[in-house]
GUKOLDO-197401 format. One line per 4 residues: number of its first residue (from 1); their letters; for each residue x, y, z of N, C-alpha, C. Coordinates in Angstrom, 2 decimals, always signed. Each point is the difference from the previous one (the first is absolute). Layout:
BEGIN
NUM = A = X Y Z X Y Z X Y Z ~ ...
//
This chain:
BEGIN
1 = MPAI = +18.05 -2.80 -4.20 -0.25 +1.43 +0.94 -0.98 -0.45 +0.55 ~ -0.66 +0.46 +0.95 -1.21 -0.02 +0.81 -1.11 -0.39 -0.32 ~ -0.94 -0.94 +0.23 -1.57 +0.37 -0.33 -0.03 +1.30 +0.54 ~ -1.03 +0.46 -0.85 -0.97 +0.84 +0.89 -1.14 -0.21 -0.09
5 = ADEE = -0.60 -0.04 +1.61 -0.15 -0.80 +0.85 -0.19 +0.36 +1.32 ~ -0.34 +1.23 +0.15 -0.11 +0.48 +1.30 -1.63 +0.79 +0.48 ~ -0.05 -0.09 -0.53 -2.07 +0.28 -0.44 -1.18 -1.30 -0.77 ~ -0.21 -0.11 +0.88 -1.58 -0.43 -1.04 -0.04 +0.52 -1.54
9 = RPGD = -0.26 -0.46 -1.10 +0.26 +0.77 -1.52 -1.81 -0.51 +0.38 ~ -0.35 +1.68 -0.21 -1.73 -0.50 -0.61 -0.47 -0.92 -1.36 ~ -1.31 -0.06 -0.13 -0.10 -1.33 -1.65 -0.06 +0.81 -0.98 ~ +0.46 +0.91 +0.10 +0.37 +1.30 -1.78 +0.51 -0.67 -0.52
13 = EVRV = +0.60 +1.29 -1.23 +1.18 -0.59 -1.23 +1.05 +0.14 +1.22 ~ +0.94 -0.23 -0.52 +1.31 +0.10 +1.11 +1.23 -0.40 -1.76 ~ +0.27 +1.58 -0.15 +1.17 -0.21 -1.17 +1.19 +0.54 +0.08 ~ +0.72 -0.97 -0.95 +1.38 -0.06 +1.02 +1.10 +0.05 -1.55
17 = VEVD = +1.53 +1.03 +0.67 +0.49 +0.26 -0.51 +1.26 -1.28 +0.25 ~ +0.98 -0.28 -0.76 +1.19 -0.76 +0.51 +1.84 +0.47 -1.11 ~ +0.18 +0.19 +0.64 +1.70 +0.22 -0.94 +0.76 -0.16 +1.08 ~ +1.16 +0.03 -1.35 +1.22 -0.24 +0.48 +1.22 +0.94 -0.87
21 = IPSD = +0.36 +1.12 +0.38 +1.14 +0.79 -0.60 +1.03 +0.18 +0.11 ~ +1.31 +0.14 -0.46 +1.13 -0.08 -0.46 +0.32 +1.42 +0.93 ~ +1.04 +0.25 +0.56 -0.17 +1.07 +1.16 +0.48 +1.29 -1.15 ~ -0.02 +0.81 -0.46 -0.71 +1.15 -1.15 -1.25 +1.03 +0.74
25 = VRLI = +0.90 +0.55 +0.50 -2.06 +1.84 +0.33 -0.20 +0.33 -1.57 ~ +0.36 -0.61 -1.08 -0.90 +0.34 -1.15 -1.37 -0.50 -0.19 ~ +0.12 -1.40 +1.10 -0.95 -0.77 -0.42 -1.36 +0.06 +0.91 ~ +0.54 +1.48 +1.59 -1.41 +0.35 +0.69 -1.04 -0.01 -1.31
29 = ERVV = +0.24 +1.16 -0.87 -1.03 +0.11 +0.08 -1.39 -0.54 -0.62 ~ +0.76 -0.83 -0.77 -0.68 -0.94 -0.39 -1.13 -1.21 +1.15 ~ +0.92 -0.89 +0.99 -0.38 -0.30 +1.02 -1.41 +0.81 +0.72 ~ +0.71 +1.04 +0.05 -1.36 +1.15 +0.83 -1.35 -0.14 -0.82
33 = ELVR = +0.51 +0.26 -1.53 -1.33 -0.02 -0.48 -0.69 -1.01 -0.10 ~ +0.10 -1.55 +0.44 -0.42 -0.84 -0.08 -1.12 -0.12 +1.21 ~ +0.57 +0.26 +0.83 +0.08 +0.24 +1.52 -2.10 +1.20 +0.39 ~ +0.49 +1.04 -1.11 -0.47 +1.31 +0.29 -1.20 -0.48 -0.75
37 = RECQ = -0.15 -0.59 -0.99 -1.37 -0.41 -1.62 -0.56 -0.66 +1.22 ~ +0.41 -1.28 +0.35 -0.45 -0.64 +1.16 -1.14 +0.22 +0.70 ~ +1.02 +1.44 +1.34 -1.12 +0.56 +0.56 -1.17 +0.69 -0.73 ~ +0.38 +0.57 -1.62 -1.04 +0.83 -0.56 -1.03 -0.86 -0.37
41 = ELDY = -0.09 -1.00 -0.86 -0.66 -1.24 +0.03 -0.81 -0.03 +0.71 ~ +0.11 -0.14 +1.71 -1.19 -0.17 +0.92 -0.66 +1.10 +0.42 ~ -0.20 +1.04 -0.47 +0.36 +1.43 +0.45 +0.37 +0.65 +1.53 ~ +1.91 -0.35 +0.03 +0.51 +0.76 +1.29 -0.26 +1.55 -0.32
45 = AQRQ = -0.67 +0.75 +1.07 +0.27 +1.68 +0.25 +1.33 +0.24 -1.00 ~ +0.13 +1.22 -0.59 +0.09 +0.61 -1.14 +1.65 +0.24 +0.83 ~ +0.24 +0.67 +1.25 +0.24 +0.33 +1.11 +1.70 -1.50 -0.44 ~ -1.03 -0.76 +0.56 +0.56 -1.41 -0.06 +1.21 -0.40 -1.04
49 = IMLN = -0.80 +0.84 -0.93 -0.07 -1.18 -1.63 +1.51 +0.71 -0.27 ~ +0.26 +1.89 +0.15 +0.64 +0.80 -0.68 +1.55 -0.19 +0.97 ~ -0.61 +0.22 +0.79 +1.08 -0.18 +1.50 +0.11 -0.41 +0.65 ~ -0.44 -0.46 +0.99 -0.11 -1.17 +1.12 +1.19 -1.38 -0.58
53 = VPVA = -0.82 -0.40 -1.34 +1.09 -1.43 -0.44 +0.95 +0.27 -0.58 ~ +0.06 +0.81 -0.74 +1.32 +0.68 -1.12 +1.14 +0.58 +1.46 ~ -0.69 +0.73 +0.32 +1.05 +0.20 +1.15 +1.32 -1.36 +0.97 ~ -1.43 -0.64 +0.56 +0.84 -0.35 +0.64 +0.19 -1.94 -0.99
57 = LTEA = -0.25 +0.11 -0.83 +0.97 -0.82 -0.34 +0.54 +0.25 -0.84 ~ +0.16 +0.42 -0.62 +0.86 +0.93 -0.58 +1.61 +0.23 +1.34 ~ +0.22 +0.33 +1.39 +0.70 -0.53 +0.67 +0.16 -0.46 +0.22 ~ -0.65 -0.89 +0.20 +0.14 -1.79 +0.82 +0.93 -0.62 -1.23
61 = LSNA = -0.15 +0.64 -1.25 +0.44 -1.11 -1.28 +1.89 +0.18 +0.41 ~ -0.49 +1.93 +0.04 +1.63 +0.14 -0.27 +1.09 -0.01 +1.27 ~ -1.08 +0.18 +1.12 +0.69 -0.53 +1.07 +0.56 -1.85 -0.18 ~ -0.80 -0.67 -0.95 +0.41 -1.70 -0.13 +1.34 +0.17 -0.93
65 = ILRG = +0.18 +0.53 -0.74 +0.73 +0.16 -1.26 +1.39 +0.46 +0.98 ~ -0.34 +0.84 +0.21 +1.48 +2.12 +0.24 +0.37 -1.38 +1.45 ~ -0.61 -0.10 +0.94 +0.77 -0.63 +1.11 +0.17 -0.61 +0.72 ~ -1.61 -1.06 -0.67 +0.16 -1.74 +0.40 +0.97 -0.23 -1.16
69 = NHDD = -0.23 +0.16 -0.88 +0.82 -0.85 -1.61 +1.03 +0.64 +0.30 ~ +0.29 +0.85 -0.09 +1.25 +1.44 -0.22 -0.07 +0.13 -1.46 ~ -0.89 +0.15 -1.17 +0.21 +0.41 -0.88 +0.93 -1.54 -0.88 ~ -0.23 -1.14 +0.51 +0.59 -0.73 -0.82 -0.71 -1.07 -0.20
73 = PAKH = +0.23 +0.40 -2.13 -0.71 -0.35 -0.65 -0.64 -1.76 -0.34 ~ +0.89 -0.26 +0.96 -0.18 -1.73 +0.20 -0.85 -0.30 +0.89 ~ -0.50 +0.43 +0.88 -0.96 -0.06 +1.47 -1.04 +0.94 -1.56 ~ -0.89 -1.06 +1.43 -2.16 +0.51 -0.73 -0.51 +0.57 +1.26
77 = VHVR = -1.49 +0.23 -0.58 -0.73 +0.61 +1.27 -0.90 -0.82 +0.03 ~ -1.10 -0.33 +0.77 -1.22 -0.43 -0.20 -0.87 +0.62 +0.27 ~ -1.73 -0.01 -0.61 +0.02 +1.07 +0.03 -1.87 -0.93 -0.20 ~ -0.45 -0.05 +1.33 -1.62 -0.79 +0.17 -1.19 +1.21 +1.03
81 = AEVD = -0.60 -0.27 -1.70 -1.46 +0.92 +0.63 -0.90 -0.52 -0.41 ~ -0.71 +0.12 +1.71 -1.67 -0.28 +0.04 -0.80 +0.69 +0.08 ~ -0.92 +0.39 -0.97 -0.89 +1.46 -0.22 -1.67 -1.16 +0.51 ~ -1.15 +0.60 +0.72 -0.99 -0.05 -0.34 -0.53 +0.60 +0.36
85 = HVRL = -1.83 +0.29 +0.24 -0.77 +1.23 +0.89 +0.11 +0.30 +1.43 ~ +0.90 -0.51 +0.31 +0.53 +0.55 +1.70 +1.13 +0.61 +0.28 ~ +1.09 -0.93 -1.00 +1.41 +1.03 +0.26 +1.10 -0.40 -1.09 ~ +1.26 +0.36 -0.08 +0.97 -0.14 -0.93 +1.12 -0.66 +0.99
89 = VVEV = +0.04 -0.93 +0.02 +1.43 -1.01 +0.53 +1.45 +0.12 -1.40 ~ +0.49 +0.77 +1.08 +1.75 -0.28 -1.34 +0.83 -0.36 +1.33 ~ +0.66 -1.45 -1.19 +1.42 +0.23 +0.91 +0.89 -0.02 -1.32 ~ +1.41 +0.86 +0.89 +1.20 +0.32 -0.95 +1.30 -1.27 +0.59
93 = ADEG = +0.21 -0.37 -1.19 +1.16 -0.81 +1.25 +1.49 -0.40 -1.34 ~ +1.36 +0.27 +1.16 +0.69 +0.50 -0.56 +1.35 -1.50 +0.03 ~ +0.93 +0.41 +0.09 +1.12 -1.20 +0.37 +1.21 +0.48 +0.02 ~ -0.53 +0.53 +1.63 +0.75 +0.96 +0.55 -0.06 -0.11 +1.49
97 = EGFD = +1.68 +0.67 +0.77 -0.45 -0.38 +1.30 -0.48 +0.03 +0.59 ~ -1.43 +0.59 +0.13 -0.25 +0.27 +0.87 -0.44 +1.23 +0.93 ~ -1.19 +0.60 +0.68 -0.01 +0.98 +0.78 -1.01 +0.59 +0.98 ~ +0.45 +0.64 +1.05 -0.93 -0.06 +1.19 -0.98 +1.37 -0.40
101 = LDAS = -1.05 -0.32 -0.43 -0.89 +0.95 -0.42 -0.10 +1.19 +0.66 ~ -0.27 -0.27 +1.02 -0.26 +1.44 +1.32 +1.51 +0.78 +0.24 ~ +0.87 -0.96 -0.07 +0.96 +0.59 +0.20 +0.53 +1.13 -1.25 ~ -0.51 -0.68 -1.58 +0.83 +0.26 -1.17 -1.13 +1.76 -0.06
105 = LIDP = -1.15 +0.50 +1.37 -0.75 +0.85 +0.02 -0.01 +1.47 -0.02 ~ +0.42 +0.78 -0.46 -0.06 +1.07 +0.62 -0.65 +1.57 -0.32 ~ -0.40 +0.80 +0.30 -0.84 +0.75 -0.40 +1.38 +1.17 -1.00 ~ -1.16 -0.11 -1.10 +1.06 +1.53 -0.44 -0.32 +1.29 +0.09
109 = TTPG = -1.10 -0.21 +0.28 -1.02 +1.51 +0.88 +0.86 +0.82 +0.78 ~ +0.50 -0.79 +0.86 +1.43 +0.72 +0.96 +0.46 +0.51 +0.15 ~ +0.81 +1.29 +0.36 +1.10 +1.05 +0.29 +1.40 -1.49 -1.04 ~ +0.60 -0.56 +1.05 +1.12 -0.53 -0.47 -0.33 -1.27 -1.19
113 = NVDR = -0.75 -0.30 -0.68 -0.31 -0.37 -0.61 -0.42 +0.28 -1.87 ~ -0.55 +1.37 +0.06 -0.62 +0.40 -1.56 +1.19 +0.22 -0.80 ~ +1.41 +0.16 +0.62 +0.75 -0.17 -1.47 +0.94 -0.83 -0.04 ~ -0.48 -1.45 +0.46 -0.17 -1.52 +0.01 -0.88 -0.34 -2.05
117 = EDGR = +1.57 -0.50 -0.37 -0.63 -0.26 -1.04 -0.87 -1.70 -0.32 ~ +0.23 -0.89 +1.47 -0.42 -1.28 -0.07 -1.29 +0.19 +1.39 ~ -0.69 -1.60 -0.13 -0.84 +0.20 +1.26 -1.81 +0.57 -0.65 ~ +0.24 +0.08 -0.72 -1.44 +0.89 -0.85 -0.79 -1.41 -0.49
121 = GLFL = +0.39 -0.85 -0.13 -1.40 -1.53 -0.78 -0.08 -0.27 +0.79 ~ +0.13 -0.54 +1.04 -0.48 -0.37 +1.04 -0.92 +1.26 +1.26 ~ -0.13 +0.95 -0.54 -0.58 +0.73 +0.53 -1.09 +0.85 -0.42 ~ +0.14 -0.29 -1.35 -1.22 -0.08 -0.75 -0.61 -1.16 -0.07
125 = MRKL = +0.70 -0.78 -0.11 -1.07 -1.56 -0.33 -0.87 +0.27 +1.76 ~ +0.72 -0.03 +0.92 -0.87 +0.20 +0.69 -1.67 +0.85 -0.18 ~ +0.87 +0.73 -0.12 -1.26 +1.61 -0.15 -1.07 -0.76 -0.69 ~ +0.30 -0.50 -1.63 -1.21 -0.24 -0.75 -0.48 -1.17 +0.06
129 = MDRV = +0.90 -1.12 +0.55 -0.85 -1.10 +0.44 -1.09 -0.33 +1.24 ~ -0.50 -0.75 +0.25 -0.36 -1.00 +1.74 +0.76 -0.14 -0.07 ~ +0.69 -0.77 -0.10 +0.53 -0.65 +0.70 +2.05 -0.63 -0.83 ~ +0.56 +0.26 +0.72 +1.96 -0.54 -0.82 +0.06 -1.10 +0.79
133 = ERIE = +0.56 -1.06 -0.18 +1.07 -0.81 +1.08 +1.14 -1.18 -0.91 ~ +0.80 +0.01 +0.56 +0.54 -0.79 -0.79 -0.02 -1.73 +1.17 ~ +0.03 -0.32 -1.17 -0.23 -2.08 +0.13 +1.49 -0.52 +0.15 ~ -0.12 -0.61 +0.67 +0.78 -0.68 -0.14 +0.26 -1.08 -0.80
137 = AAHG = +1.31 -0.41 -0.66 -0.32 -0.83 -1.06 +1.33 -0.71 -0.20 ~ +0.39 -0.90 -0.30 +1.14 -1.25 -0.27 +1.28 +0.68 -0.87 ~ -0.19 +0.94 -0.88 +1.27 +0.72 -0.80 -0.89 +1.41 -0.10 ~ +0.51 +1.38 +0.19 +0.34 +0.57 -0.22 -1.30 +0.77 +0.47
141 = SVVR = -0.64 +1.16 +0.06 -1.07 +0.86 +0.55 -1.31 +0.17 -0.69 ~ -1.45 -0.29 +0.53 -0.90 +0.40 -0.23 -0.79 +1.00 +0.93 ~ +0.23 +1.39 -0.98 -1.79 +0.28 +0.74 -1.14 -0.16 -0.54 ~ -0.83 +0.75 +0.95 -1.32 -0.42 -0.68 -0.08 +1.04 +0.68
145 = MTLR = -1.68 +0.99 -1.17 -0.34 +1.27 +0.08 -1.83 -0.67 -0.16 ~ -1.15 +0.86 +1.24 -0.51 -0.79 -0.09 -1.00 +1.29 -0.38 ~ -0.98 +0.40 -1.01 -0.99 +1.11 -0.66 -1.58 -0.13 +0.41 ~ -0.56 +1.12 +0.89 -1.40 -1.14 -0.12 -0.97 +1.10 -0.68
149 = RE = -0.65 -0.52 -1.06 -0.64 +0.32 -0.86 -1.34 +1.82 +0.27 ~ +0.06 +0.74 -0.18 -0.73 +0.45 +0.67 -1.32 +0.48 -0.68
//
């Protein structure tokens, strides 16, 4: 997984959560709670702790498990989160074929897309995080989400 180093880190405390989970949607809540707890320890805004982080990370993990790994229990998802007093950076890596982030984005609020059951995850991630990007990886897909602390 690529290193999280696209900006200079401040000299203060950095908390890291790093886990590998099998492709099992029942494990999503545990991973979300680990990351959410670190944000809470560093006094992130209540809205960020209760809405932005859990919803965006749940969507990223669901996409990795269900779309990237095709719900294959033999495949894994790797999560790395770095939290400091400035920002949260989370990377979610799967073992899938990869995808084009921009081509996968749809606006589920437009009339032609309201009834679609897909496409909401990336839309929510983009609305709730400051930055969402796909990072090139040797195997699989890596989605990096950044949220600046309020």
